[in-house]
C-alpha positions as CSV (number, residue, x, y, z in Angstrom):
1,M,117.7,131.4,50.1
2,A,116.3,128.3,52.4
3,T,118.9,126.2,51.4
4,K,120.8,123.8,54.0
5,E,123.8,125.8,54.6
6,S,121.9,128.6,54.9
7,I,119.4,127.0,57.7
8,L,122.3,125.6,59.8
9,S,123.7,128.9,59.5
10,H,120.9,130.7,60.9
11,L,120.7,128.6,63.5
12,N,124.1,128.9,64.2
13,W,123.6,133.0,64.2
14,L,120.5,132.2,66.7
15,Q,122.9,130.3,69.1
16,Q,125.1,133.0,69.5
17,Q,122.4,135.4,69.9
18,A,121.1,133.4,72.7
19,A,124.4,133.0,74.3
20,A,124.7,137.0,74.6
21,D,121.4,137.2,76.2
22,S,120.6,135.5,79.6
23,E,116.4,136.0,79.0
24,A,116.2,135.8,75.0
25,T,113.1,134.1,74.1
26,V,113.7,132.4,70.5
27,L,110.8,131.5,68.1
28,V,112.1,128.8,65.1
29,Y,109.6,128.1,62.2
30,Y,109.8,125.7,59.5
31,S,107.2,125.7,56.3
32,G,108.0,122.7,53.3
33,H,108.4,119.3,53.3
34,G,109.1,116.7,55.6
35,W,109.6,113.2,54.0
36,L,111.0,110.1,56.2
37,D,113.0,107.6,54.3
38,N,111.1,104.2,55.2
39,A,114.2,101.9,54.6
40,T,116.2,103.6,57.4
41,G,113.9,105.9,59.6
42,K,115.0,108.9,59.1
43,Y,113.3,112.1,58.6
44,Y,114.5,115.0,56.5
45,L,113.6,118.3,56.0
46,I,113.6,119.2,52.3
47,P,115.4,122.7,51.4
48,H,115.7,124.6,48.8
49,D,118.8,123.1,47.0
50,V,118.2,119.7,47.9
51,E,119.2,117.2,45.0
52,P,115.5,114.7,44.5
53,F,118.0,111.7,43.6
54,D,120.3,112.0,46.4
55,I,118.1,112.9,49.9
56,P,120.0,111.6,52.2
57,N,123.3,113.6,51.1
58,S,121.5,116.8,50.2
59,A,118.5,117.3,52.8
60,L,118.5,118.1,56.0
61,P,118.3,115.3,58.6
62,A,115.8,116.2,61.4
63,D,118.7,114.5,64.1
64,T,121.1,117.2,62.2
65,F,118.3,120.7,62.7
66,T,117.4,119.1,66.0
67,E,120.9,119.2,67.6
68,A,121.5,123.1,65.9
69,L,118.6,123.7,68.2
70,R,119.3,121.6,71.0
71,Q,122.9,124.1,71.0
72,I,120.2,127.0,71.4
73,P,121.1,128.3,74.9
74,A,117.7,130.5,75.2
75,Q,115.5,130.3,78.9
76,R,112.5,129.7,76.2
77,L,112.7,128.2,72.5
78,L,109.1,127.4,70.4
79,V,109.4,124.9,67.6
80,I,107.2,125.3,64.9
81,I,107.5,122.2,62.2
82,D,105.1,122.7,59.3
83,S,106.9,119.9,56.9
84,C,104.2,117.6,56.2
85,H,103.3,119.2,52.5
86,A,103.6,116.3,50.0
87,A,104.1,118.6,47.8
88,G,103.7,122.3,46.4
89,M,105.5,124.5,48.7
90,A,108.6,124.1,47.2
91,T,110.4,123.2,44.0
92,A,114.1,122.0,44.0
93,K,116.9,124.3,42.3
94,N,116.9,123.2,38.5
95,T,115.4,120.4,39.3
96,P,112.4,119.2,36.6
97,V,108.6,118.6,38.3
98,E,105.9,116.3,38.0
99,T,102.8,118.7,37.6
100,R,99.2,117.3,38.4
101,Q,96.0,119.1,38.3
102,Q,94.5,118.9,42.1
103,P,92.1,120.7,43.6
104,Y,92.8,124.3,45.4
105,G,93.9,123.8,48.6
106,H,95.6,120.0,47.7
107,P,99.4,119.8,49.1
108,S,100.4,118.2,45.5
109,A,98.3,121.4,43.6
110,G,100.8,122.9,41.0
111,A,104.1,122.1,40.2
112,S,105.8,119.8,42.4
113,L,108.9,117.4,43.6
114,R,107.9,114.1,42.9
115,L,108.3,112.0,45.9
116,P,111.3,109.6,45.9
117,N,110.7,105.6,46.4
118,N,110.5,104.7,49.7
119,F,110.1,107.9,50.9
120,L,106.4,108.8,53.0
121,P,105.8,112.8,53.6
122,T,104.7,112.4,57.2
123,A,104.8,114.9,60.4
124,L,107.9,115.0,62.9
125,P,107.9,111.5,64.2
126,K,107.1,112.0,68.3
127,E,110.7,110.5,69.1
128,L,111.9,113.8,67.3
129,I,109.5,115.9,69.1
130,D,110.7,114.2,72.5
131,K,114.2,115.0,71.7
132,L,113.1,118.8,70.7
133,K,111.5,119.4,74.0
134,Q,114.5,118.4,76.6
135,G,115.8,121.0,78.5
136,T,113.9,123.7,80.5
137,G,111.9,126.4,78.7
138,R,111.0,124.2,75.3
139,A,107.9,124.0,73.5
140,V,107.5,121.6,70.0
141,F,104.3,122.1,67.7
142,T,104.0,120.8,64.1
143,S,101.4,121.5,62.0
144,S,99.5,118.1,61.5
145,T,99.3,114.3,63.1
146,G,100.9,111.3,62.2
147,E,100.8,110.9,58.3
148,Q,97.9,113.6,57.7
149,Q,99.1,116.4,54.7
150,S,99.5,120.2,55.7
151,W,97.1,121.8,53.2
152,I,97.4,124.8,51.3
153,R,95.0,127.8,51.4
154,P,93.1,128.1,47.7
155,D,95.1,131.3,46.8
156,G,98.3,129.1,46.9
157,K,100.8,131.2,48.9
158,M,100.6,129.5,52.3
159,S,99.6,126.7,54.2
160,I,96.4,127.1,56.5
161,Y,98.5,126.4,59.5
162,T,100.9,129.6,58.9
163,F,98.5,131.5,57.9
164,H,96.3,131.2,61.6
165,F,100.0,130.8,63.0
166,L,100.1,134.4,61.8
167,E,96.8,135.4,62.7
168,A,97.6,134.3,66.5
169,L,101.3,135.9,66.6
170,Q,98.9,139.3,66.1
171,G,96.4,138.6,68.9
172,A,93.6,136.5,67.7
173,A,93.4,134.5,70.5
174,N,93.8,137.5,72.7
175,Q,91.2,139.5,75.4
176,P,90.9,143.4,75.0
177,G,93.9,144.5,77.0
178,D,96.6,141.6,77.0
179,Q,100.1,142.9,76.6
180,V,101.5,139.3,75.4
181,V,101.2,136.8,73.2
182,T,101.7,133.4,75.3
183,V,102.8,129.9,73.5
184,S,98.8,129.1,74.9
185,N,97.4,131.3,73.0
186,L,99.0,130.1,69.5
187,M,97.9,126.5,70.7
188,N,94.7,127.2,71.5
189,Y,93.8,129.4,68.3
190,V,95.2,127.2,65.7
191,G,93.7,124.0,67.7
192,K,90.8,125.2,66.6
193,T,91.0,127.0,63.6
194,V,93.4,125.1,61.6
195,P,90.8,121.5,62.0
196,D,88.0,123.6,60.8
197,S,89.5,125.8,57.5
198,A,91.1,122.1,56.9
199,K,87.5,120.7,57.1
200,Q,85.7,124.0,54.8
201,L,88.5,124.7,52.8
202,C,90.1,121.1,51.6
203,Q,87.5,118.5,53.1
204,A,90.2,117.3,54.7
205,E,91.2,116.3,58.3
206,Q,94.8,118.4,59.9
207,T,95.2,118.3,63.8
208,P,97.6,120.1,65.0
209,F,99.8,118.6,67.5
210,F,101.3,120.2,70.9
211,D,104.3,119.4,73.0
212,F,106.0,120.9,75.9
213,A,107.4,120.3,79.3
214,T,107.2,123.6,80.8
215,E,105.4,126.5,82.1
216,D,103.5,129.0,79.9
217,F,105.6,132.2,78.2
218,P,105.0,135.0,76.0
219,V,106.7,134.6,72.9
220,A,105.6,138.5,71.3
221,L,104.8,141.5,72.5
222,L,100.9,142.7,70.6
223,H,101.2,145.9,69.2
224,G,104.7,147.3,70.5
225,G,103.4,146.5,73.9
226,K,100.3,148.6,73.5
227,G,98.4,146.1,73.9
228,M,95.2,144.9,72.7
229,P,92.7,147.5,72.3
230,Q,89.3,147.9,73.6
231,Q,87.1,146.2,70.8
232,G,89.7,143.0,70.6
233,W,90.3,140.9,67.7
234,D,87.8,142.7,65.6
235,E,89.3,146.1,65.5
236,V,92.6,144.6,64.4
237,K,91.8,141.9,62.1
238,A,91.7,143.3,58.7
239,E,95.0,145.3,59.3
240,A,96.6,142.1,61.1
241,Q,95.1,140.2,57.3
242,E,96.9,142.9,55.5
243,R,100.3,141.9,56.9
244,I,99.5,139.0,56.0
245,S,98.9,138.9,53.0
246,Q,102.4,141.5,52.3
247,I,104.3,138.4,54.0
248,S,102.5,135.7,51.8
249,N,103.2,138.2,48.5
250,V,107.1,138.1,49.4
251,S,107.2,134.1,49.9
252,V,105.7,133.4,47.0
253,E,108.1,135.7,44.8
254,G,110.8,133.4,46.9
255,N,112.6,136.6,48.1
256,Q,114.1,136.7,51.4
257,S,112.8,139.4,53.2
258,Q,112.1,141.0,56.9
259,M,109.4,141.9,58.1
260,N,107.6,143.4,61.1
261,L,104.5,142.5,62.5
262,S,103.2,143.6,66.1
263,G,104.6,147.5,65.9
264,G,107.9,146.4,66.2
265,S,108.0,143.5,68.4
266,T,108.5,140.8,65.8
267,N,111.0,140.2,63.0
268,I,109.8,137.4,60.5
269,N,112.4,136.1,57.9
270,I,111.1,134.3,54.5
271,N,112.8,132.4,52.9
272,A,112.1,130.5,49.7
273,A,111.7,126.8,50.8
274,G,108.8,127.4,52.6
275,D,106.6,130.1,54.1
276,I,109.0,131.2,56.8
277,S,112.4,129.6,57.9
278,N,112.9,131.3,61.1
279,V,111.6,134.2,63.3
280,G,113.3,136.4,65.8
281,I,111.4,138.0,68.5
282,S,112.4,141.0,70.5
């Protein structure tokens, strides 16, 4: 369960794993609510166990999250924040919810947390992105820009951004014969497909943001090291999307699970506060 304590505990575990492997590549993925307190200027990630009437003490401050990430001594660290869900991706435990009927894809479709006074759903602020990317081998992706929202697919199971990111992680942007998925592969693919899908499915604007001060680096092996087949993405697309469907079904059920992508190279931990809480690449 992606509670505040669990998220920080898993980040501590990643720190220990990276400390034991000088060549480690770490990918951390948060998908869920992200709220800015207009009164204080503080940004919060909203975990599963948040108390809606006590956000400052029960949510995960972005500064705390950032500091935990900075303690991970990995040679390469990719952080993805899919956090501008106004509602719809998670509800707090035993919390009354406000239900509004909205078109498919709208972040507020279905049962949702009511946004507290003085809080604004927004993408991760630029100053926090700058802190996250400090150091060598750091890259930060966010699913939207400024006050844009991160839109949900019509089936309600995951965000548009997460869906296309998982496609890219399995080689959607790669060429036949490629052996690895790189940061630039991910960036190029979601940078094109997310705005197109948001416009087509939700009649909305959503522009992913990327910031890194490092050379391009690999984040996953393609198909267990076998590489992209001769026919490219078209040959593996159906299988890849079936894996994504399996992941989304587990996520919607609210269980914690570990699934395998790319034939043994990528482990994904799914928790109930969003789509994916952390991803370990080995």
